[in-house]
N, C-alpha and C positions, 0 to 999 in steps of 0.2 A: 408697349409693343411698338415696333417700328412701323411707320406709315406704309400702307400697301401690303403688309405681310400678315397672313391669316394662318393660324396654326390650329389643327384639329388633333387632339391627343386622345388615345384610346384608354378607357378604364376597364375594369374587370368584365362588365357585362354589357356596356353600352358606351356610346360617345355622345357627349353633350356639347352643343355650341349655341352661344347667345340665345337666350330667351326660350328655353324648353324645346329646342328642335332636336329630336333623337335620331341617331344614325347607327345602324348595326356595325359592329367592329370588324370589318374586313381587312383594315390596315391598322398597324400600330401607330403610325404617325404620317400625316399628310400636310405638306407645306405648299401653299399656292400663293403666287404673287398676283393676287386678284382680289376682288371685293368679297366680303363674307357671304353675301347672297349668292354670288356665282359659285363660290366654293362649295356651299351646301348643295346647290343644284347639281354640281359635278359629281359629288360623292353619292348623292341619291341615284343619279343616273347609272353610275358605275355599279352600285349595289343592286339596282333593279336588273341590269344586264346579267350580273352574276347569278341572281335568283332565277332568271329565265333560263339560263344555261343549265342550272342544276335541275330545274323542272323538266327540261327537254331530255336530259340524260336519264332522269328517273322514269319518265314515260317510255323511253326506249328500252330500259331494263325490263319494265313490266311487259312490254310488247314481246320481247325476246322470250321471257318466261312463259307467256301465254302460248307462243308459237311452239316451244319445246313441249309443253304439256299436251297440246293438240296433236303433235306428231306422235308422241308416246301413246296417246289414246287410240289414234288411227292404227298404229302398229299392232296394239293389242286386239283391236277389233278385227283386223285383217287376219291375225293368227287364229282367232276363234272361228271365223268364217271358213278359212281354208281347211283347217283341221276337221271340221264337221261336215263340210259340204263339197269340197273340191274332189277329194278322192275317197271312195268307199273301199275298204279292205275287208274281205270276208273269207271264211273257210281257210284260215291260216293254220298250218300244222307243220311239224318237224318230224322227220323219220328218226326212229330210235337207232342208237349205235351200240356196238359191242365194246367191251373193255379193250383198251389199247387202240381203238379206231380213232383216228384224228380228223377224219373228213365226214361231214354230214350234209344234209340237204333240207331245204325248207320250201314250202309251197303255199300259195295263196292266190286270191283273185282280186284284181284291181278294176274299179269302174270310176272313171274321172268325169267330173262335170264339165271340164274344159280341157283343151290340149295342154299336156304337161309332160314332164320327163322325170323318171326315177334315176337319180344320179349317184346315190350313195346309200349304203345300208350298214348299220352298226348293231352290235348285240353284246349282251353281257356274258356270253359263253365263248366268244372268239373275237379276235381283233382283225380278222381277214375274211371278208365276204365278197363274193363275185357273182355277177349275173351271168348265167350260162344258158345256152340253147342246144338241144340235141336234135339232130336231123338225120334222116336215112338217105344216104346217097349211094346208088348202085349196090344196094344190099349191104352197105356198111354204115353202122351207126357212128356218127361224128358229133363231137361236142366242141363248141367254140365259146370263148368268153366275149361278153359285150361290155362296153364302157358305160352304157346307159340303156334304158328301156323307154322308148317313146310311147305315150299313152294318148290315143285319140279320144276326143270327147264323146261320151255315150257308148263307147265300145268296150265290152269286158275283155280283160286280158287274164287268162288263167295260167298260173304257174303250176305245172303238174308233172308227174313222172313221165319221161319220154319226150318232154318238150322244154319250155322255159322253166327255170328253177333257180334257186339261190344256193350256191355252193358254200359250205361253212368249213373253212380250213383251220388247222391247228386248234382243235377243240380243247378247251381247258379241262373237260371231264366228259365221261360217257353220258349220253342222253338216254334217260330211262323213261319207260312208259308212264304217262300221267304227269310228267314234269312240265312246267311252264317256262317258256323262253321269251325274253323281252327283245323286241327289235325296234330300232329307231330308223325310219326311212326318210331320206331327204329328197324332195321334189323341186324341180326348177320350172317356173312358169314361163310363158312366152315373153314376158317383159323382163326376164332374167332374175326375178325375185325368187328367193329360196324359202321353203317352209318345211318343217319337220313334222312327222306324225309317228306316234308310238303305238305299237300293237303287242298283244300277247298271243303266242302260238303254243298250242299244246303238243307235247311229244306223243305221237300215236302212229299206228300202222295205217296204210291206205284203207279208206272205207270201201 
């Protein structure tokens, strides 16, 4: 071997240099114009740096995985709390309809634990539901559509005939006595977060 030239050659699973010094195979071949001792030190430092980088990336991956798991858990916990405690929905019922009638109405009472807003309603019997309010003005009954229904914390809001109610358009079929109708209501909290709540309303006449 020429003077001053030191060659490290990789074998299948390890690299051996002078006198049982073992180096992991990060490079196939390394030629250094320096002394064997300095060459070994350089390789070891390089490998050590690469191992530290790998460990750093691995730790970052675990941290990201932990953060994502925590976020998912918090989202599930929030969903459970909001559905059970934020809004109580009671006395839900739907008025029966006659054959050929394409419009119906649903009623219920809301009681929210904090300020929130009803922004959307969906059902399995129709694809079009609107929030309406009926008022008497100068002896004339008027009905207007609302884009949303604001709910104040601790104040019950009763949807009933002659007042607030849900209008069901383009019914897929007549609504018969005793039938159950599923609704999915979407609420928006003050922090803009949305949550859904499902209820079952029975088709019946006013009590």
